[in-house]
C-alpha positions as a Markdown table, in Angstrom:
| # | Residue | x | y | z |
|---|---|---|---|---|
| 1 | Met | 3.3 | -13.8 | 16.4 |
| 2 | Thr | 2.7 | -17.0 | 18.1 |
| 3 | Ser | 5.7 | -19.8 | 17.4 |
| 4 | Pro | 6.2 | -18.3 | 14.3 |
| 5 | Val | 7.8 | -19.7 | 11.2 |
| 6 | Val | 9.9 | -17.6 | 9.2 |
| 7 | Leu | 11.9 | -17.9 | 5.8 |
| 8 | Ile | 15.1 | -15.8 | 5.1 |
| 9 | Thr | 16.9 | -15.9 | 2.2 |
| 10 | Gly | 20.1 | -14.7 | 1.9 |
| 11 | Ala | 20.8 | -15.2 | 5.4 |
| 12 | Glu | 24.5 | -16.0 | 6.0 |
| 13 | Arg | 25.7 | -12.6 | 6.4 |
| 14 | Gly | 25.1 | -8.8 | 5.9 |
| 15 | Val | 21.4 | -7.8 | 6.4 |
| 16 | Gly | 19.8 | -11.1 | 6.1 |
| 17 | Arg | 22.1 | -12.6 | 9.0 |
| 18 | Ala | 21.4 | -9.5 | 11.4 |
| 19 | Met | 17.6 | -10.2 | 10.9 |
| 20 | Ala | 17.9 | -13.8 | 11.5 |
| 21 | Leu | 19.6 | -13.2 | 14.7 |
| 22 | His | 17.3 | -10.2 | 15.7 |
| 23 | Leu | 14.3 | -12.6 | 15.1 |
| 24 | Ala | 15.8 | -15.6 | 16.9 |
| 25 | Gly | 14.1 | -16.5 | 20.2 |
| 26 | Pro | 12.1 | -19.4 | 21.9 |
| 27 | Gly | 9.5 | -20.9 | 20.1 |
| 28 | Val | 10.8 | -19.3 | 16.6 |
| 29 | His | 11.6 | -21.7 | 13.8 |
| 30 | Leu | 13.8 | -20.0 | 11.1 |
| 31 | Leu | 13.9 | -21.4 | 7.8 |
| 32 | Leu | 17.6 | -20.1 | 6.5 |
| 33 | His | 18.7 | -19.9 | 3.0 |
| 34 | Thr | 22.1 | -19.7 | 1.5 |
| 35 | Arg | 23.3 | -20.5 | -2.1 |
| 36 | Arg | 25.3 | -23.7 | -1.2 |
| 37 | Asp | 26.3 | -26.1 | 1.6 |
| 38 | Ser | 29.8 | -25.6 | 2.3 |
| 39 | Gly | 30.1 | -27.8 | 5.6 |
| 40 | Pro | 29.9 | -27.4 | 9.2 |
| 41 | Asp | 32.1 | -24.3 | 9.5 |
| 42 | Ser | 30.3 | -22.5 | 7.1 |
| 43 | Pro | 28.5 | -18.9 | 7.6 |
| 44 | Leu | 25.3 | -20.3 | 7.6 |
| 45 | Gln | 26.0 | -23.2 | 10.2 |
| 46 | Glu | 27.5 | -20.2 | 12.4 |
| 47 | Val | 24.1 | -18.0 | 12.2 |
| 48 | Ala | 22.1 | -21.3 | 12.8 |
| 49 | Ala | 24.5 | -22.1 | 16.1 |
| 50 | Gln | 23.8 | -18.6 | 17.5 |
| 51 | Ala | 20.2 | -18.5 | 16.9 |
| 52 | Ser | 19.6 | -22.0 | 18.2 |
| 53 | Ala | 21.4 | -20.6 | 21.4 |
| 54 | Lys | 18.8 | -18.1 | 21.7 |
| 55 | Gly | 16.2 | -20.7 | 21.6 |
| 56 | Ala | 15.2 | -20.8 | 18.0 |
| 57 | Val | 14.8 | -24.2 | 16.0 |
| 58 | Cys | 16.6 | -23.6 | 12.5 |
| 59 | Ser | 16.3 | -25.6 | 9.0 |
| 60 | Leu | 18.8 | -25.1 | 6.6 |
| 61 | Leu | 17.9 | -24.3 | 3.1 |
| 62 | Phe | 20.5 | -24.6 | -0.1 |
| 63 | Ala | 19.7 | -23.2 | -3.8 |
| 64 | Glu | 21.2 | -21.0 | -6.3 |
| 65 | Leu | 18.1 | -18.6 | -6.6 |
| 66 | Ala | 18.7 | -17.8 | -10.1 |
| 67 | Asp | 18.6 | -21.8 | -11.1 |
| 68 | Cys | 14.7 | -22.4 | -11.4 |
| 69 | Val | 15.4 | -26.1 | -10.7 |
| 70 | Gln | 17.5 | -25.5 | -7.4 |
| 71 | Arg | 14.8 | -22.9 | -6.2 |
| 72 | Asp | 11.8 | -25.4 | -6.9 |
| 73 | Ala | 13.6 | -28.1 | -5.1 |
| 74 | Met | 14.2 | -25.7 | -1.9 |
| 75 | Leu | 10.4 | -24.8 | -1.8 |
| 76 | Asp | 9.7 | -28.7 | -1.7 |
| 77 | Arg | 11.6 | -29.0 | 1.2 |
| 78 | Val | 10.3 | -25.8 | 2.7 |
| 79 | Asp | 6.9 | -27.6 | 2.0 |
| 80 | Gln | 7.9 | -30.7 | 3.7 |
| 81 | Ile | 9.1 | -29.0 | 6.5 |
| 82 | Thr | 6.1 | -26.7 | 7.2 |
| 83 | Pro | 2.7 | -26.4 | 6.8 |
| 84 | Lys | 2.5 | -22.8 | 7.6 |
| 85 | Leu | 4.7 | -19.7 | 7.3 |
| 86 | Asn | 4.0 | -16.4 | 9.4 |
| 87 | Leu | 7.0 | -14.1 | 7.8 |
| 88 | Leu | 8.9 | -14.5 | 4.3 |
| 89 | Ile | 11.5 | -12.1 | 4.0 |
| 90 | Asn | 13.0 | -12.0 | 0.5 |
| 91 | Asn | 16.5 | -10.4 | 1.2 |
| 92 | Val | 18.6 | -11.7 | -1.8 |
| 93 | Gly | 19.9 | -9.4 | -4.5 |
| 94 | Val | 22.9 | -9.6 | -6.6 |
| 95 | Phe | 24.9 | -6.3 | -6.7 |
| 96 | Glu | 27.2 | -5.7 | -9.4 |
| 97 | Asn | 29.0 | -2.2 | -9.9 |
| 98 | Leu | 29.3 | -2.5 | -13.8 |
| 99 | Pro | 29.0 | 0.2 | -16.5 |
| 100 | Leu | 25.8 | -0.3 | -18.4 |
| 101 | Glu | 28.2 | -0.8 | -22.1 |
| 102 | Ser | 30.2 | -4.0 | -20.1 |
| 103 | Ile | 27.2 | -6.2 | -18.9 |
| 104 | Thr | 27.0 | -9.4 | -20.7 |
| 105 | Pro | 23.6 | -11.1 | -21.1 |
| 106 | Ala | 24.8 | -13.7 | -18.5 |
| 107 | Gln | 25.3 | -11.2 | -15.9 |
| 108 | Trp | 22.2 | -9.1 | -16.8 |
| 109 | Gln | 20.0 | -12.4 | -16.8 |
| 110 | His | 21.5 | -13.6 | -13.7 |
| 111 | Thr | 20.9 | -10.3 | -11.6 |
| 112 | Leu | 17.5 | -10.2 | -12.8 |
| 113 | Asp | 16.9 | -14.1 | -11.9 |
| 114 | Ala | 18.2 | -14.0 | -8.4 |
| 115 | Thr | 17.1 | -10.4 | -7.6 |
| 116 | Leu | 13.8 | -10.3 | -9.1 |
| 117 | Ser | 12.1 | -13.4 | -10.6 |
| 118 | Ala | 13.3 | -15.5 | -7.1 |
| 119 | Gly | 11.2 | -13.4 | -5.0 |
| 120 | Phe | 8.4 | -13.6 | -7.2 |
| 121 | His | 8.6 | -17.3 | -7.6 |
| 122 | Ile | 9.0 | -17.9 | -3.8 |
| 123 | Thr | 6.3 | -15.6 | -2.7 |
| 124 | Gln | 3.9 | -17.3 | -5.4 |
| 125 | Arg | 4.7 | -20.6 | -3.9 |
| 126 | Ala | 4.6 | -19.6 | -0.2 |
| 127 | Ala | 1.4 | -17.7 | -0.6 |
| 128 | Pro | -0.9 | -20.7 | 0.3 |
| 129 | Arg | 1.3 | -21.4 | 3.7 |
| 130 | Leu | 1.2 | -17.5 | 4.1 |
| 131 | Ile | -2.6 | -17.4 | 3.9 |
| 132 | Ala | -2.9 | -20.5 | 6.2 |
| 133 | Ala | -0.9 | -18.9 | 8.8 |
| 134 | Ala | -2.6 | -15.5 | 8.4 |
| 135 | Pro | -2.1 | -12.9 | 9.7 |
| 136 | Ala | 1.3 | -13.3 | 8.0 |
| 137 | Gln | 3.6 | -11.1 | 6.2 |
| 138 | Val | 6.0 | -10.6 | 3.4 |
| 139 | Ile | 8.9 | -8.4 | 3.6 |
| 140 | Asn | 11.2 | -7.4 | 0.6 |
| 141 | Leu | 14.3 | -5.8 | 0.7 |
| 142 | Gly | 14.6 | -3.1 | -1.6 |
| 143 | Asp | 17.0 | -0.4 | -2.9 |
| 144 | Ala | 16.6 | 3.3 | -1.8 |
| 145 | Ala | 16.1 | 4.5 | -5.4 |
| 146 | Ala | 13.8 | 1.3 | -6.4 |
| 147 | Asp | 10.5 | 3.5 | -5.9 |
| 148 | Arg | 11.5 | 6.4 | -9.0 |
| 149 | Ile | 12.5 | 5.9 | -12.8 |
| 150 | Ser | 16.0 | 7.8 | -12.8 |
| 151 | Ala | 19.1 | 6.9 | -14.7 |
| 152 | His | 21.5 | 4.6 | -13.3 |
| 153 | Pro | 24.5 | 4.4 | -15.7 |
| 154 | Arg | 26.3 | 1.8 | -13.5 |
| 155 | Ala | 24.6 | -1.5 | -11.9 |
| 156 | Thr | 21.6 | -1.0 | -14.3 |
| 157 | His | 20.7 | -4.4 | -13.9 |
| 158 | Tyr | 20.6 | -4.7 | -10.2 |
| 159 | His | 18.5 | -1.1 | -10.2 |
| 160 | Ile | 15.8 | -2.6 | -12.7 |
| 161 | Ala | 15.6 | -5.6 | -10.8 |
| 162 | Lys | 14.9 | -3.5 | -7.3 |
| 163 | Met | 12.5 | -1.5 | -9.2 |
| 164 | Gly | 10.7 | -4.7 | -10.4 |
| 165 | Val | 10.7 | -5.8 | -6.6 |
| 166 | His | 8.8 | -2.7 | -5.4 |
| 167 | Leu | 6.4 | -3.2 | -8.1 |
| 168 | Leu | 5.8 | -6.9 | -7.1 |
| 169 | Thr | 5.5 | -5.6 | -3.5 |
| 170 | Arg | 2.6 | -3.4 | -4.1 |
| 171 | Ser | 1.0 | -6.1 | -6.6 |
| 172 | Phe | 1.1 | -9.1 | -4.2 |
| 173 | Ala | 0.1 | -6.6 | -1.5 |
| 174 | Gln | -2.9 | -6.0 | -3.4 |
| 175 | Thr | -3.6 | -9.7 | -4.1 |
| 176 | Leu | -2.9 | -10.9 | -0.6 |
| 177 | Ala | -4.8 | -8.4 | 1.6 |
| 178 | Pro | -8.0 | -10.0 | 1.2 |
| 179 | His | -6.5 | -13.0 | 2.8 |
| 180 | Arg | -5.1 | -11.1 | 5.7 |
| 181 | Val | -1.1 | -11.2 | 4.5 |
| 182 | Arg | 0.4 | -8.0 | 4.5 |
| 183 | Val | 3.6 | -7.2 | 1.9 |
| 184 | Asn | 5.8 | -4.5 | 2.3 |
| 185 | Met | 9.3 | -3.7 | 1.2 |
| 186 | Ile | 12.5 | -2.1 | 3.4 |
| 187 | Ser | 14.7 | -0.2 | 1.0 |
| 188 | Pro | 18.3 | 0.6 | 2.5 |
| 189 | Gly | 20.4 | 3.0 | 1.6 |
| 190 | Ile | 24.3 | 3.0 | 2.1 |
| 191 | Leu | 25.3 | 0.5 | 4.8 |
| 192 | Glu | 28.5 | 0.1 | 6.8 |
| 193 | Asn | 28.8 | -3.4 | 4.9 |
| 194 | Ser | 28.1 | -1.6 | 1.5 |
| 195 | Ala | 30.0 | -3.0 | -1.2 |
| 196 | Glu | 31.0 | 0.3 | -2.2 |
| 197 | Ile | 31.2 | 3.8 | -0.2 |
| 198 | Pro | 29.9 | 6.9 | -1.8 |
| 199 | Gly | 32.1 | 10.0 | -2.2 |
| 200 | Leu | 29.5 | 12.5 | -1.8 |
| 201 | Pro | 27.9 | 13.1 | 1.8 |
| 202 | Ile | 24.9 | 11.2 | 3.0 |
| 203 | Pro | 22.4 | 14.0 | 4.2 |
| 204 | Ala | 21.8 | 12.1 | 7.6 |
| 205 | Gly | 25.9 | 12.7 | 8.2 |
| 206 | Arg | 26.4 | 9.0 | 8.8 |
| 207 | Leu | 26.4 | 5.5 | 7.3 |
| 208 | Gly | 23.3 | 3.1 | 8.0 |
| 209 | Gly | 23.8 | 0.2 | 10.0 |
| 210 | Phe | 22.1 | -2.9 | 10.7 |
| 211 | Gln | 20.2 | -1.4 | 13.5 |
| 212 | Asp | 18.5 | 0.9 | 11.5 |
| 213 | Ile | 17.1 | -2.1 | 9.3 |
| 214 | Leu | 16.2 | -4.0 | 12.3 |
| 215 | Ala | 14.2 | -0.9 | 13.4 |
| 216 | Ala | 12.2 | -0.7 | 10.5 |
| 217 | Leu | 11.6 | -4.5 | 10.8 |
| 218 | Asp | 10.4 | -4.3 | 14.1 |
| 219 | Phe | 8.1 | -1.7 | 13.1 |
| 220 | Leu | 6.4 | -3.7 | 9.8 |
| 221 | Ile | 5.7 | -7.0 | 12.2 |
| 222 | Ser | 4.3 | -5.2 | 15.1 |
| 223 | Pro | 0.8 | -4.8 | 15.7 |
| 224 | Ala | 1.0 | -1.1 | 15.0 |
| 225 | Ala | 1.8 | -1.8 | 11.2 |
| 226 | Asp | -1.5 | -4.1 | 11.1 |
| 227 | Tyr | -3.1 | -1.5 | 8.6 |
| 228 | Ile | 0.3 | -1.1 | 6.4 |
| 229 | Thr | 0.7 | -2.9 | 3.3 |
| 230 | Gly | 2.2 | -2.0 | -0.3 |
| 231 | Ala | 4.7 | 0.2 | 1.6 |
| 232 | Asn | 8.2 | 1.0 | 1.0 |
| 233 | Ile | 10.3 | 2.3 | 4.1 |
| 234 | Pro | 13.5 | 3.8 | 2.7 |
| 235 | Val | 16.0 | 3.4 | 5.3 |
| 236 | Ser | 18.7 | 5.9 | 3.8 |
| 237 | Gly | 19.6 | 8.8 | 5.6 |
| 238 | Gly | 18.2 | 11.0 | 3.2 |
| 239 | Trp | 20.7 | 9.4 | 0.3 |
| 240 | Asn | 19.3 | 9.3 | -3.5 |
| 241 | Leu | 16.1 | 11.2 | -2.4 |
């Protein structure tokens, strides 16, 4: 991509932060999102400073993505900042390890809104700018079990949302393919920064690291993946097969 414009949701920490710093470089314009503006010493400001030191131009976006009013205001700002978008990374996901019987209606709705609905609306709104910049891409962050129906008596709302992300990935991939916009999904397993580490061994013998996710990202944005769309790449070391 020449002078690419990249939008990353949830760029202040974790995988989103790692992707932002990995993609930063001269000529890159990063649109970095977090939930709220917490001042000059915030994690997102730190990410922006490090990315700028690598030559990137950074624009900061603030919105609670589960709130449609805030989300639309953020997208209005994106429209004001740039007429094109080369890469959209829908990274935000809300994980709560709660038993099925204790999930409240508010928790259920918030998880689905932030994890699934936000990705739908952002991609839908971004589509004209992706098409204008084509060839362009959308990369969604899934989950190692997002490609199959199985029981999840804990964090059920999260897993349902990530399964929905998988369906959105395939649906947008088919819709946008004629416009030279590819849509794929990277599905991490248990990472070193995961909220909870399982007691059962991971077949690969280690936890995943950000470098494993970044390797999948590098492949998807490379010319070698030009014919790949609607794909899901599990990066899980065999966990949850």
